[in-house]
N, CA, C and O atoms as a GROMACS GRO file, in nm:
protein
  312
    1MET      N    1   9.737 -17.790   5.822
    1MET     CA    2   9.872 -17.750   5.795
    1MET      C    3   9.878 -17.601   5.766
    1MET      O    4   9.974 -17.535   5.808
    2ARG      N    5   9.782 -17.546   5.697
    2ARG     CA    6   9.786 -17.404   5.662
    2ARG      C    7   9.789 -17.315   5.785
    2ARG      O    8   9.859 -17.214   5.786
    3ALA      N    9   9.713 -17.351   5.888
    3ALA     CA   10   9.710 -17.269   6.008
    3ALA      C   11   9.846 -17.268   6.077
    3ALA      O   12   9.889 -17.164   6.127
    4THR      N   13   9.912 -17.380   6.080
    4THR     CA   14  10.044 -17.386   6.141
    4THR      C   15  10.144 -17.304   6.062
    4THR      O   16  10.222 -17.229   6.120
    5ILE      N   17  10.142 -17.317   5.930
    5ILE     CA   18  10.234 -17.240   5.846
    5ILE      C   19  10.205 -17.092   5.858
    5ILE      O   20  10.299 -17.012   5.860
    6ALA      N   21  10.080 -17.053   5.868
    6ALA     CA   22  10.046 -16.911   5.882
    6ALA      C   23  10.102 -16.853   6.011
    6ALA      O   24  10.142 -16.737   6.014
    7GLN      N   25  10.106 -16.932   6.117
    7GLN     CA   26  10.163 -16.884   6.243
    7GLN      C   27  10.315 -16.876   6.236
    7GLN      O   28  10.376 -16.786   6.294
    8LEU      N   29  10.376 -16.970   6.165
    8LEU     CA   30  10.522 -16.975   6.160
    8LEU      C   31  10.582 -16.881   6.057
    8LEU      O   32  10.694 -16.832   6.076
    9ALA      N   33  10.510 -16.855   5.949
    9ALA     CA   34  10.568 -16.778   5.839
    9ALA      C   35  10.470 -16.672   5.789
    9ALA      O   36  10.408 -16.690   5.684
   10PRO      N   37  10.454 -16.564   5.862
   10PRO     CA   38  10.359 -16.461   5.820
   10PRO      C   39  10.412 -16.380   5.702
   10PRO      O   40  10.532 -16.380   5.674
   11GLY      N   41  10.323 -16.312   5.634
   11GLY     CA   42  10.360 -16.216   5.530
   11GLY      C   43  10.416 -16.279   5.404
   11GLY      O   44  10.362 -16.377   5.353
   12ASP      N   45  10.526 -16.221   5.355
   12ASP     CA   46  10.586 -16.265   5.229
   12ASP      C   47  10.636 -16.409   5.234
   12ASP      O   48  10.634 -16.479   5.132
   13ARG      N   49  10.680 -16.452   5.351
   13ARG     CA   50  10.729 -16.590   5.361
   13ARG      C   51  10.616 -16.689   5.337
   13ARG      O   52  10.640 -16.798   5.284
   14LEU      N   53  10.495 -16.653   5.375
   14LEU     CA   54  10.381 -16.741   5.351
   14LEU      C   55  10.355 -16.752   5.201
   14LEU      O   56  10.325 -16.861   5.152
   15SER      N   57  10.367 -16.642   5.129
   15SER     CA   58  10.350 -16.645   4.984
   15SER      C   59  10.457 -16.732   4.918
   15SER      O   60  10.429 -16.806   4.825
   16CYS      N   61  10.579 -16.721   4.967
   16CYS     CA   62  10.689 -16.803   4.916
   16CYS      C   63  10.661 -16.951   4.943
   16CYS      O   64  10.684 -17.035   4.857
   17PHE      N   65  10.612 -16.982   5.062
   17PHE     CA   66  10.577 -17.120   5.095
   17PHE      C   67  10.473 -17.173   4.997
   17PHE      O   68  10.486 -17.284   4.947
   18HIS      N   69  10.369 -17.094   4.970
   18HIS     CA   70  10.263 -17.139   4.878
   18HIS      C   71  10.317 -17.158   4.737
   18HIS      O   72  10.276 -17.251   4.668
   19ALA      N   73  10.408 -17.071   4.693
   19ALA     CA   74  10.466 -17.084   4.560
   19ALA      C   75  10.547 -17.214   4.548
   19ALA      O   76  10.534 -17.287   4.451
   20VAL      N   77  10.630 -17.240   4.647
   20VAL     CA   78  10.712 -17.362   4.645
   20VAL      C   79  10.623 -17.486   4.658
   20VAL      O   80  10.644 -17.585   4.588
   21TYR      N   81  10.525 -17.479   4.744
   21TYR     CA   82  10.433 -17.591   4.764
   21TYR      C   83  10.358 -17.622   4.634
   21TYR      O   84  10.344 -17.738   4.595
   22GLY      N   85  10.309 -17.518   4.568
   22GLY     CA   86  10.237 -17.537   4.441
   22GLY      C   87  10.326 -17.590   4.331
   22GLY      O   88  10.285 -17.677   4.254
   23ALA      N   89  10.449 -17.540   4.322
   23ALA     CA   90  10.542 -17.588   4.220
   23ALA      C   91  10.578 -17.734   4.244
   23ALA      O   92  10.586 -17.813   4.149
   24ALA      N   93  10.599 -17.770   4.370
   24ALA     CA   94  10.631 -17.910   4.402
   24ALA      C   95  10.512 -18.001   4.372
   24ALA      O   96  10.529 -18.113   4.323
   25TRP      N   97  10.393 -17.954   4.401
   25TRP     CA   98  10.273 -18.032   4.373
   25TRP      C   99  10.261 -18.055   4.222
   25TRP      O  100  10.231 -18.166   4.178
   26PHE      N  101  10.283 -17.949   4.144
   26PHE     CA  102  10.276 -17.959   3.999
   26PHE      C  103  10.381 -18.057   3.946
   26PHE      O  104  10.351 -18.143   3.863
   27ALA      N  105  10.505 -18.043   3.994
   27ALA     CA  106  10.614 -18.132   3.949
   27ALA      C  107  10.582 -18.278   3.983
   27ALA      O  108  10.606 -18.368   3.902
   28GLY      N  109  10.530 -18.300   4.102
   28GLY     CA  110  10.494 -18.436   4.142
   28GLY      C  111  10.382 -18.492   4.056
   28GLY      O  112  10.383 -18.611   4.022
   29SER      N  113  10.286 -18.409   4.023
   29SER     CA  114  10.175 -18.453   3.938
   29SER      C  115  10.223 -18.488   3.798
   29SER      O  116  10.180 -18.588   3.739
   30VAL      N  117  10.313 -18.406   3.745
   30VAL     CA  118  10.369 -18.435   3.612
   30VAL      C  119  10.446 -18.566   3.616
   30VAL      O  120  10.429 -18.651   3.529
   31LEU      N  121  10.532 -18.582   3.718
   31LEU     CA  122  10.610 -18.706   3.730
   31LEU      C  123  10.520 -18.828   3.738
   31LEU      O  124  10.542 -18.925   3.666
   32LEU      N  125  10.420 -18.823   3.824
   32LEU     CA  126  10.332 -18.939   3.839
   32LEU      C  127  10.247 -18.962   3.715
   32LEU      O  128  10.214 -19.076   3.682
   33GLY      N  129  10.210 -18.855   3.644
   33GLY     CA  130  10.136 -18.870   3.519
   33GLY      C  131  10.219 -18.938   3.412
   33GLY      O  132  10.170 -19.027   3.342
   34VAL      N  133  10.344 -18.898   3.399
   34VAL     CA  134  10.433 -18.961   3.301
   34VAL      C  135  10.455 -19.108   3.336
   34VAL      O  136  10.450 -19.194   3.249
   35LEU      N  137  10.479 -19.135   3.465
   35LEU     CA  138  10.499 -19.273   3.507
   35LEU      C  139  10.373 -19.357   3.491
   35LEU      O  140  10.381 -19.477   3.463
   36ASP      N  141  10.257 -19.296   3.508
   36ASP     CA  142  10.131 -19.368   3.493
   36ASP      C  143  10.110 -19.414   3.349
   36ASP      O  144  10.050 -19.518   3.324
   37ASP      N  145  10.162 -19.335   3.254
   37ASP     CA  146  10.152 -19.376   3.114
   37ASP      C  147  10.236 -19.500   3.086
   37ASP      O  148  10.206 -19.576   2.994
   38ARG      N  149  10.339 -19.520   3.163
   38ARG     CA  150  10.430 -19.632   3.140
   38ARG      C  151  10.391 -19.756   3.220
   38ARG      O  152  10.379 -19.865   3.164
   39SER      N  153  10.371 -19.740   3.353
   39SER     CA  154  10.340 -19.855   3.437
   39SER      C  155  10.291 -19.808   3.573
   39SER      O  156  10.349 -19.716   3.631
   40ILE      N  157  10.186 -19.869   3.623
   40ILE     CA  158  10.133 -19.834   3.755
   40ILE      C  159  10.232 -19.873   3.864
   40ILE      O  160  10.236 -19.811   3.970
   41VAL      N  161  10.311 -19.977   3.838
   41VAL     CA  162  10.412 -20.020   3.936
   41VAL      C  163  10.514 -19.908   3.956
   41VAL      O  164  10.559 -19.885   4.068
   42ARG      N  165  10.551 -19.839   3.849
   42ARG     CA  166  10.645 -19.727   3.861
   42ARG      C  167  10.584 -19.613   3.942
   42ARG      O  168  10.656 -19.544   4.015
   43VAL      N  169  10.455 -19.592   3.930
   43VAL     CA  170  10.388 -19.489   4.011
   43VAL      C  171  10.397 -19.523   4.159
   43VAL      O  172  10.429 -19.438   4.242
   44VAL      N  173  10.370 -19.648   4.191
   44VAL     CA  174  10.375 -19.692   4.330
   44VAL      C  175  10.517 -19.680   4.385
   44VAL      O  176  10.537 -19.633   4.497
   45ILE      N  177  10.616 -19.721   4.307
   45ILE     CA  178  10.756 -19.714   4.351
   45ILE      C  179  10.798 -19.569   4.371
   45ILE      O  180  10.862 -19.536   4.471
   46ALA      N  181  10.763 -19.482   4.276
   46ALA     CA  182  10.800 -19.340   4.287
   46ALA      C  183  10.731 -19.276   4.407
   46ALA      O  184  10.793 -19.200   4.481
   47SER      N  185  10.603 -19.306   4.428
   47SER     CA  186  10.530 -19.249   4.540
   47SER      C  187  10.591 -19.292   4.674
   47SER      O  188  10.613 -19.210   4.763
   48ALA      N  189  10.619 -19.420   4.686
   48ALA     CA  190  10.679 -19.470   4.810
   48ALA      C  191  10.819 -19.412   4.830
   48ALA      O  192  10.856 -19.377   4.942
   49GLY      N  193  10.896 -19.401   4.723
   49GLY     CA  194  11.030 -19.346   4.734
   49GLY      C  195  11.030 -19.200   4.774
   49GLY      O  196  11.111 -19.158   4.857
   50LEU      N  197  10.940 -19.121   4.715
   50LEU     CA  198  10.932 -18.979   4.750
   50LEU      C  199  10.886 -18.959   4.894
   50LEU      O  200  10.936 -18.871   4.964
   51GLN      N  201  10.793 -19.040   4.938
   51GLN     CA  202  10.748 -19.029   5.076
   51GLN      C  203  10.858 -19.071   5.173
   51GLN      O  204  10.874 -19.010   5.278
   52ALA      N  205  10.933 -19.174   5.138
   52ALA     CA  206  11.045 -19.216   5.222
   52ALA      C  207  11.154 -19.108   5.226
   52ALA      O  208  11.217 -19.087   5.330
   53ALA      N  209  11.175 -19.040   5.114
   53ALA     CA  210  11.275 -18.933   5.109
   53ALA      C  211  11.232 -18.813   5.193
   53ALA      O  212  11.316 -18.738   5.241
   54ALA      N  213  11.102 -18.795   5.212
   54ALA     CA  214  11.052 -18.684   5.292
   54ALA      C  215  11.064 -18.708   5.442
   54ALA      O  216  11.063 -18.612   5.519
   55LEU      N  217  11.075 -18.831   5.484
   55LEU     CA  218  11.081 -18.861   5.627
   55LEU      C  219  11.197 -18.792   5.699
   55LEU      O  220  11.174 -18.737   5.806
   56PRO      N  221  11.319 -18.792   5.645
   56PRO     CA  222  11.427 -18.721   5.715
   56PRO      C  223  11.401 -18.570   5.728
   56PRO      O  224  11.441 -18.508   5.826
   57VAL      N  225  11.334 -18.512   5.630
   57VAL     CA  226  11.301 -18.369   5.636
   57VAL      C  227  11.205 -18.343   5.751
   57VAL      O  228  11.223 -18.249   5.828
   58PHE      N  229  11.103 -18.427   5.763
   58PHE     CA  230  11.008 -18.411   5.873
   58PHE      C  231  11.076 -18.435   6.008
   58PHE      O  232  11.050 -18.364   6.105
   59ALA      N  233  11.164 -18.535   6.014
   59ALA     CA  234  11.234 -18.565   6.139
   59ALA      C  235  11.324 -18.448   6.180
   59ALA      O  236  11.330 -18.411   6.297
   60ALA      N  237  11.393 -18.389   6.082
   60ALA     CA  238  11.480 -18.275   6.112
   60ALA      C  239  11.398 -18.155   6.159
   60ALA      O  240  11.437 -18.084   6.251
   61GLY      N  241  11.286 -18.133   6.096
   61GLY     CA  242  11.199 -18.022   6.136
   61GLY      C  243  11.142 -18.043   6.276
   61GLY      O  244  11.131 -17.948   6.354
   62ARG      N  245  11.107 -18.164   6.305
   62ARG     CA  246  11.053 -18.194   6.439
   62ARG      C  247  11.160 -18.176   6.545
   62ARG      O  248  11.132 -18.126   6.654
   63ALA      N  249  11.283 -18.218   6.515
   63ALA     CA  250  11.392 -18.207   6.612
   63ALA      C  251  11.431 -18.061   6.634
   63ALA      O  252  11.471 -18.023   6.744
   64ALA      N  253  11.419 -17.979   6.530
   64ALA     CA  254  11.459 -17.839   6.539
   64ALA      C  255  11.350 -17.751   6.599
   64ALA      O  256  11.375 -17.636   6.636
   65ARG      N  257  11.230 -17.804   6.608
   65ARG     CA  258  11.119 -17.721   6.657
   65ARG      C  259  11.136 -17.690   6.804
   65ARG      O  260  11.160 -17.778   6.887
   66ARG      N  261  11.124 -17.563   6.833
   66ARG     CA  262  11.134 -17.520   6.972
   66ARG      C  263  10.998 -17.534   7.040
   66ARG      O  264  10.895 -17.527   6.973
   67PRO      N  265  10.996 -17.552   7.170
   67PRO     CA  266  10.868 -17.561   7.241
   67PRO      C  267  10.786 -17.434   7.223
   67PRO      O  268  10.839 -17.322   7.230
   68GLY      N  269  10.659 -17.452   7.200
   68GLY     CA  270  10.570 -17.338   7.189
   68GLY      C  271  10.539 -17.295   7.048
   68GLY      O  272  10.439 -17.227   7.025
   69ILE      N  273  10.622 -17.334   6.952
   69ILE     CA  274  10.597 -17.294   6.813
   69ILE      C  275  10.490 -17.385   6.756
   69ILE      O  276  10.497 -17.508   6.770
   70GLY      N  277  10.394 -17.326   6.692
   70GLY     CA  278  10.287 -17.404   6.630
   70GLY      C  279  10.173 -17.437   6.723
   70GLY      O  280  10.074 -17.497   6.680
   71VAL      N  281  10.183 -17.398   6.849
   71VAL     CA  282  10.076 -17.427   6.942
   71VAL      C  283  10.025 -17.300   7.009
   71VAL      O  284   9.961 -17.305   7.114
   72ALA      N  285  10.052 -17.188   6.947
   72ALA     CA  286  10.009 -17.060   7.005
   72ALA      C  287   9.857 -17.051   7.004
   72ALA      O  288   9.791 -17.094   6.910
   73VAL      N  289   9.805 -16.996   7.110
   73VAL     CA  290   9.661 -16.978   7.122
   73VAL      C  291   9.632 -16.829   7.106
   73VAL      O  292   9.689 -16.746   7.176
   74ARG      N  293   9.544 -16.798   7.015
   74ARG     CA  294   9.509 -16.659   6.993
   74ARG      C  295   9.411 -16.613   7.100
   74ARG      O  296   9.325 -16.690   7.142
   75PRO      N  297   9.423 -16.488   7.144
   75PRO     CA  298   9.329 -16.439   7.244
   75PRO      C  299   9.188 -16.430   7.186
   75PRO      O  300   9.170 -16.409   7.066
   76ALA      N  301   9.092 -16.446   7.273
   76ALA     CA  302   8.952 -16.439   7.230
   76ALA      C  303   8.918 -16.297   7.185
   76ALA      O  304   8.967 -16.198   7.240
   77MET      N  305   8.833 -16.290   7.085
   77MET     CA  306   8.789 -16.161   7.033
   77MET      C  307   8.693 -16.098   7.135
   77MET      O  308   8.604 -16.167   7.186
   78PRO      N  309   8.709 -15.969   7.164
   78PRO     CA  310   8.618 -15.904   7.262
   78PRO      C  311   8.479 -15.884   7.205
   78PRO      O  312   8.392 -15.832   7.274
   0.00000   0.00000   0.00000
């Protein structure tokens, strides 16, 4: 995933992506940790719900992707 993001979002946008990705990872870890203290069933439900909520985002991104993005081939080094 990092290689694809690096091609799509060079420079400052890549740093912003990493910041948001890290914050979301931290928030998810806190949420699952709190739920784990209460019930493992709640962890499973929250995990499945969050993954299901992410599906439309992935579908929208896939539909919006133009041909050629993310599949660029770098020229060989001389």
